[in-house]
C-alpha positions as CSV (number, residue, x, y, z in Angstrom):
1,M,2.1,-21.8,-6.5
2,P,1.7,-23.5,-3.1
3,E,0.0,-21.5,-0.3
4,N,3.1,-22.0,1.9
5,W,5.2,-20.1,-0.6
6,K,2.8,-17.1,-0.4
7,N,2.9,-17.1,3.4
8,S,6.6,-17.4,3.7
9,G,7.4,-15.1,0.8
10,T,5.2,-12.3,2.1
11,A,6.5,-12.7,5.7
12,F,10.1,-12.7,4.5
13,L,9.7,-9.6,2.3
14,G,7.6,-7.8,4.9
15,I,4.7,-7.5,2.5
16,P,1.1,-7.5,3.8
17,R,-1.0,-10.3,2.3
18,D,-3.7,-7.9,1.3
19,V,-1.5,-6.6,-1.6
20,L,-1.4,-10.0,-3.2
21,P,-3.6,-10.2,-6.3
22,G,-6.9,-11.9,-5.7
23,E,-6.9,-12.0,-1.9
24,P,-10.2,-10.8,-0.5
25,V,-10.2,-7.4,1.2
26,V,-13.0,-6.7,3.7
27,T,-13.6,-3.3,5.3
28,I,-16.2,-3.0,8.0
29,T,-17.6,0.4,8.8
30,G,-19.4,0.3,12.1
31,R,-22.4,-2.1,12.1
32,E,-24.0,-0.8,9.0
33,S,-21.7,-1.3,6.0
34,V,-19.2,-3.9,4.6
35,Y,-17.0,-3.1,1.6
36,L,-15.5,-6.1,-0.2
37,E,-12.9,-6.3,-2.9
38,N,-11.9,-9.4,-5.0
39,C,-15.2,-11.3,-4.7
40,R,-15.9,-13.7,-7.6
41,G,-19.6,-14.0,-7.1
42,I,-22.7,-14.2,-5.0
43,V,-23.4,-17.7,-3.8
44,S,-26.6,-16.9,-1.9
45,F,-28.6,-13.9,-0.9
46,Q,-31.2,-13.6,1.8
47,E,-32.2,-10.6,3.9
48,E,-30.4,-12.1,6.9
49,E,-27.4,-13.8,5.2
50,I,-25.3,-13.2,2.2
51,R,-22.6,-15.7,1.0
52,L,-19.9,-14.7,-1.4
53,Q,-17.2,-16.6,-3.2
54,A,-13.7,-15.2,-3.2
55,K,-10.7,-16.8,-4.8
56,T,-9.4,-18.4,-1.6
57,C,-12.5,-18.7,0.6
58,R,-16.2,-18.1,1.0
59,I,-17.3,-15.0,2.9
60,R,-20.5,-15.0,5.0
61,V,-22.2,-11.8,6.1
62,T,-25.1,-12.1,8.6
63,G,-27.4,-9.5,10.0
64,R,-30.8,-8.0,9.4
65,R,-32.3,-6.2,6.4
66,L,-29.1,-6.8,4.4
67,R,-28.9,-5.4,0.9
68,I,-26.3,-5.2,-1.8
69,D,-25.9,-1.5,-2.5
70,Y,-23.7,-2.2,-5.6
71,Y,-21.8,-5.1,-7.1
72,T,-19.2,-4.6,-9.8
73,R,-16.4,-6.7,-11.2
74,D,-14.0,-5.3,-8.7
75,D,-15.9,-4.6,-5.5
76,M,-19.2,-4.5,-3.7
77,R,-20.9,-2.9,-0.7
78,I,-23.4,-4.6,1.6
79,S,-25.4,-2.5,4.1
80,G,-28.0,-3.2,6.8
81,Q,-27.6,-4.2,10.4
82,I,-24.4,-6.2,10.2
83,R,-24.1,-8.9,12.9
84,A,-21.0,-10.8,11.7
85,V,-18.6,-11.3,8.9
86,S,-16.8,-14.7,8.6
87,M,-14.6,-16.5,6.2
88,E,-15.0,-20.2,5.5
89,S,-12.5,-22.4,3.6
């Protein structure tokens, strides 16, 4: 389905986009932890940058001493000194 339909449908019904299946959900706790849901895979991993592929975008986490605490089919947690989290189309 077209992306416009998703945007207008969720706005019309008053439904937050994060309840749509497959949309990435990112929860940042302070500067030390990032919890992610709905990631398809790890694109690249370095101690100062981790790139992830989600269904609709790529997610980039930058910082220092980054590590992946766990990675499952449904979610993952990254910890370290988080500098920034960004989404790229």
